[in-house]
C-alpha positions in Angstrom: 8.9 14.5 13.2 9.0 15.7 10.1 5.9 14.3 7.5 6.7 11.6 5.6 7.7 12.0 2.2 7.4 15.5 1.1 9.6 17.1 4.1 12.3 14.6 4.6 14.2 15.4 1.5 15.2 18.9 3.3 16.8 16.9 6.4 19.6 15.7 4.2 17.7 12.1 3.4 20.9 10.8 1.8 22.1 10.2 5.6 19.3 8.3 6.4 20.2 5.3 4.0 19.7 4.3 0.3 16.3 6.2 -1.4 14.5 4.9 -4.2 11.0 6.0 -6.1 8.1 3.7 -7.5 4.5 2.8 -7.5 3.8 6.6 -5.9 5.8 5.9 -3.3 9.6 7.0 -1.7 10.9 3.8 -0.3 14.3 4.1 1.9 16.5 1.2 2.7 18.2 1.7 6.2 21.7 0.5 6.9 21.4 -2.8 8.6 18.2 -3.4 6.8 17.3 -6.9 8.9 15.3 -7.6 12.0 12.2 -9.2 13.9 9.1 -7.2 12.9 8.8 -5.0 16.1 12.5 -3.7 14.8 11.7 -3.2 11.4 8.4 -1.2 12.4 10.0 0.6 14.8 13.1 1.7 12.8 10.5 3.0 10.0 8.6 4.4 12.2 11.7 6.4 14.1 12.0 8.3 10.8 8.4 9.2 9.6 8.0 6.3 7.3 6.0 3.1 7.3 6.9 -0.4 6.4 5.7 -1.6 2.8 1.7 -2.4 2.4 0.0 -3.7 -0.5 -3.6 -2.9 0.0 -5.0 -3.8 -3.6 -3.6 -5.4 -6.2 -2.5 -2.7 -8.6 0.2 -2.1 -6.1 1.1 -5.6 -6.1 1.2 -5.4 -10.2 3.5 -2.2 -10.0 5.8 -4.0 -7.3 6.1 -6.8 -9.7 6.9 -4.2 -13.0 8.8 -2.2 -11.0 11.6 -4.5 -9.4 12.8 -5.3 -12.9 13.7 -2.0 -13.4 14.0 0.2 -10.4 13.9 -1.7 -7.2 16.7 -3.7 -6.7 15.2 -6.0 -4.1 16.0 -9.7 -4.0 14.6 -12.1 -1.2 12.0 -11.7 1.7 11.0 -8.6 3.2 9.0 -7.6 5.7 5.3 -6.0 5.0 3.3 -4.3 7.6 0.8 -6.9 7.6 0.4 -8.6 10.6 -2.9 -10.9 11.8 -4.9 -9.4 14.7 -4.2 -10.9 18.1 -7.9 -11.2 19.5 -9.1 -12.5 16.2 -6.9 -15.2 15.0 -6.8 -15.5 11.1 -7.4 -12.3 10.8 -4.8 -10.2 9.1 -4.1 -6.2 8.7 -1.8 -3.7 7.6 -0.2 -1.5 10.5 -0.9 2.1 9.1 -2.8 4.8 10.0 -5.7 3.6 8.5 -8.6 2.3 10.5 -9.9 -1.1 9.3 -6.9 -1.8 6.8 -7.2 -5.5 6.4 -5.7 -7.6 3.6 -8.1 -8.3 0.5 -8.9 -11.6 -0.7 -7.4 -10.6 -4.1 -4.1 -10.2 -2.9 -1.5 -13.2 -4.4 -0.1 -15.4 -1.4 2.9 -17.9 -2.1 1.4 -21.4 -2.8 0.6 -23.4 0.2 -0.2 -20.5 2.7 -3.1 -20.7 4.5 -3.7 -17.5 6.3 -6.7 -18.9 8.9 -3.7 -20.6 10.6 -2.3 -17.2 11.4 -1.0 -17.5 15.0 1.6 -14.2 16.2 2.3 -14.3 12.3 3.8 -11.2 10.3 3.1 -11.0 6.7 6.2 -10.8 4.4 6.8 -10.1 0.7 8.8 -12.4 -1.7 10.5 -10.5 -4.3 12.1 -13.8 -5.7 9.0 -14.9 -7.1 8.5 -15.3 -10.8 5.4 -13.8 -11.1 5.1 -11.2 -9.0 6.3 -10.5 -5.7 3.9 -12.4 -3.3 2.7 -12.3 0.0 3.8 -14.8 2.9 3.6 -15.7 7.0 6.2 -16.1 9.1 6.5 -16.1 12.7 6.9 -12.0 13.5 10.6 -13.0 15.6 12.7 -14.2 12.9 14.9 -11.9 11.1 14.0 -10.4 7.4 15.1 -7.6 5.5 12.8 -4.4 5.1 12.8 -1.3 4.0 10.3 2.2 4.6 8.0 3.5 2.3 5.9 7.0 2.1 3.6 9.1 -0.1 5.9 10.4 -2.7 5.3 14.0 -4.3 1.9 14.2 -2.2 0.9 16.6 1.0 -1.3 13.8 2.1 -2.2 10.5 1.9 -5.6 10.6 0.1 -3.7 12.5 -2.6 -1.1 9.9 -3.0 -4.1 7.5 -3.4 -6.0 9.3 -5.5 -3.3 9.5 -8.3 -2.0 6.1 -7.6 -5.7 5.0 -8.4 -6.2 7.0 -11.6 -2.9 5.8 -13.2 -3.8 2.0 -12.2 -6.7 2.5 -14.4 -5.4 4.7 -17.2 -8.1 7.8 -16.7 -7.4 11.1 -17.7 -6.3 13.2 -15.2 -9.7 16.2 -16.7 -11.9 12.9 -16.3 -10.6 12.2 -12.8 -10.8 16.2 -11.9 -14.4 16.4 -13.4 -15.9 13.3 -11.2 -14.0 14.6 -8.3 -15.8 18.0 -8.7 -18.7 17.1 -9.6 -19.5 13.3 -7.9 -21.0 12.2 -11.1 -20.1 8.5 -12.2 -23.6 8.4 -14.8 -21.0 9.0 -18.0 -17.5 7.5 -16.2 -16.6 4.3 -17.9 -15.0 0.9 -16.3 -11.9 2.4 -15.6 -12.9 5.4 -13.9 -15.2 3.4 -11.9 -12.6 1.1 -11.0 -10.5 4.3 -9.9 -13.2 4.9 -7.8 -13.5 1.8 -6.3 -9.4 1.9 -5.4 -10.1 4.7 -3.4 -12.8 3.4 -1.9 -10.8 0.6 -0.6 -8.1 2.8 0.5 -9.9 5.3 2.4 -12.3 1.9 4.4 -15.5 2.4 2.6 -15.0 -1.0 1.5 -13.0 -4.5 1.8 -12.8 -7.1 -0.5 -15.6 -5.8 -3.3 -15.6 -8.2 -6.6 -18.6 -5.3 -7.9 -18.7 -2.0 -8.3 -21.3 -0.1 -6.4 -22.1 3.0 -8.0 -24.3 4.1 -5.6 -22.1 3.9 -2.8 -19.4 5.3 -4.4 -21.6 8.2 -6.0 -21.8 9.0 -2.2 -18.5 8.8 -1.4 -17.5 10.6 -4.3 -19.9 13.6 -3.6 -20.1 14.1 0.0 -15.9 13.0 0.8 -13.6 13.5 -1.9 -14.6 16.6 -3.6 -11.4 18.3 -1.8 -9.0 16.4 -3.7 
């Protein structure tokens, strides 16, 4: 199976469906893009891609701005999110990441109570006037879907580092210095939020509202220098 994103173009990608690019991702809309959650998940997997996942508010905001310019999506689309069968009310993204649970600061449609999730899957409503919001539906319902993969990166951690840097307007030179030295002592607020963003992606922190500089310093110095 080809590696998502980077190698698919060499395999005549136009034959698979319609391609779009935004938020440091490549999006693919397959022919006849309707199905149950399981059908959508398997079809994306069959081309080496994932269903849409929104791991943090930054990506949700990015999709909101992109939907008005480059992403011509309208209506309800399945995401990779669904409830954990052994833990009612607990939702996670079905991705390759461990403990990739949905964060508390994502925006949901009014009236949604995730504690009642029971054989529920998460969809994204692109018709929400403010930004694409999340909601729950029975996984057997048929909805639209599209697939995603990292864009312009050889592996996911590299893509997330780029996305987090851009989300908080951190200069590349400053980011490289942080990754290379592990030194956050002179970092500004945006740079610290960038590191927090990446910490959420790699699974070191969830639903965090405060910057834990000590933990992020350890993460940068020990884990992220290869980036």
